[in-house]
C-alpha positions, 0 to 999 in steps of 0.5 A: 503436521498441522498448520501451526507446527508447519510454520513454526518448523519452517521459521526455525529452519530459516533462522538456523540456515540464514542467521539475519545478523550475518546473511545478506539482506536479499539472500535472507528475503529470498530464502524466506520466500523459498521457505513459503514464509513471504505470504503464508496464505499463498500457494506453495512455490509462490512464496507461500505455504497454503495455510491460514493468513493469520499465521503471517503474524506469527512469522513476522513476530518471530522474524522481527525478534531475530532482527530479520529484514522486513520486505514490506519496508523495501517494497510496500506497493509491491508487497501489499498490493502487487503480490496479492493481485498477481497471485489472484489474477496472474498466469503461472508465468507471471507469478514465477517471473514477478513474485520472488524479486518483488519480495526481495526488493530487487524490483520495486513496484508502483501503482498507475491508477490515479490521473489528474481527472480521475482520482476518487473516481478511478473508474473514469480514467482516460489513459487509453490502451489500443490493441496492436497485434500481440501488444497494446499501445498506451497513451495517457498521464498518471499522477500521485505515483508513489515510488514511480522514480524507483520502480521497475514495474507498474500496476497499470489500469487503462481504458481499452473500450471507450464505448461501454460504461466506464467500469466495463471498459478497463483492462489491467496490465503490468507495465515496464517502468523503463520502457520507451515512452515512460516519463517519470517526473517527481513531485516535491512534497512539503516534507522535502521528499519526492516520493510521489510522481507524475508519469507520462505514457507516450506510445508505450508498448505493453505485450499482451502477455503482461495483461492481468485478467481478461480484456475489459475485466480491469475493474474487477482486478483493480478491486483486488489491488484496492482492497489489499491497499486499504488493508496494507495502509490501515490494517497493519499490526504494530507493537503496542505503543509504537507508531504515531502514538509514540511521538505523542508519548515521547513529547509528553515525557520531554515536557517539564513536570510543571507543563503536564497538566491534567487536561492534556494528560487526559487527551493523551490517554484518550489518544493512546486508548484509540490507538490501542483499540485500533491496533487490537481491532486490526489483530482481530481482523487479521485473524478472521481474514479468510483466504482470497481478496479482502472485503470492504471491511478493510476500509474500517482500518484505513479510515480509522488510521487516517483520522487517528494519525492526524489527531495524534500528530496535531496533539503532538505538535501542540505539546512541542509548542514553538519547536513544532515549527523547526523542521530541517527536512527541506535541506535533505531532499530525497533525490528522484533517483536516490534511495527511498528510506521509510519511516520518519526522521522527526515528529515534525516530518511525521506531522507533514507526511501523515496529512496524506493518509486521508487521501492516499489509497482512497479518500476518507469520504470514499471509505465512508461511502464504501462502509455505508453501502457495502457493509451497513447496507445503506442506500447508495449515492445516485450514479447518473453515469452508471449505464452511460458509455464513457465517451458520452459522459460529460467531462 
């Protein structure tokens, strides 16, 4: 049986055995994982079928049409970033322990990379991990930790050797977010939500068996996370006309006929064409993607996604006129220990939240650097601290 027919048969059996309309959400996602349809390119037994990743689009399309739950919406960081990192660098025991509850959403994941003094320059982070027998003692502070207040596990990057250049002294761990010494403090956003957090790590003990990759190999492991993050943020393939462009189209359709002038119609069509171009580009990229870690080309979609969303929502707010200022989300604050709901309640909320697209997952400036240097082959920016021990770099 070829790959296509294998996946088609597994999807058919999944839907027949676990009808989405009458099956518990966690039970369905667990069955999807067991059927090898969580990430089809993953190995058998770990949520995959060992086939081309392009067949994931078929799985998602068929399951969406049947009304099945979407794992990504329950656990976006775990699904899009944690799982690819674990399956690439984790031990068999880690894959067995983490992948299934991650996919079902029973364990939410977060990312512990950025720090107050190390945002775009993640390699310069200062959180320390010191070996103590079979454990590591971690001290430091992380920030902009999405879903940290709901997470059971965190993808932690820490400095284990300060006496070598910054990128060589890092080690990657899986952190227990409920361990003693982990203090999560929510950051209120202008949407009224508190999905971002500061995380303080004080004498937190992490067992050595929770290390991903070798000691000092954290930067290479982190690249797996970051490349998948950029694909996860900007490389998803949504149905035609959906996403942010739908807000602009809806706002246009709500205008009285007298307000639909030719100039604004042209602007709407330009934005729609850009959105469709980006969508089709992501389809092509997903079909061309090989097994393994995505390359730097994933930055293309992330950069285009961020710029396009801002332009679309600016246009939408202009269409709404004074109504654009009427946002009541501040009275519906998402409590730090409450349930997280994804998606937007209004165009106004989308406008406020999507301003972060050009920062999260790597700033647009960093994306341009990556594309210029690693895709186009342009000369790199001067890096005077490249061969200097981290402890000797002025801060």
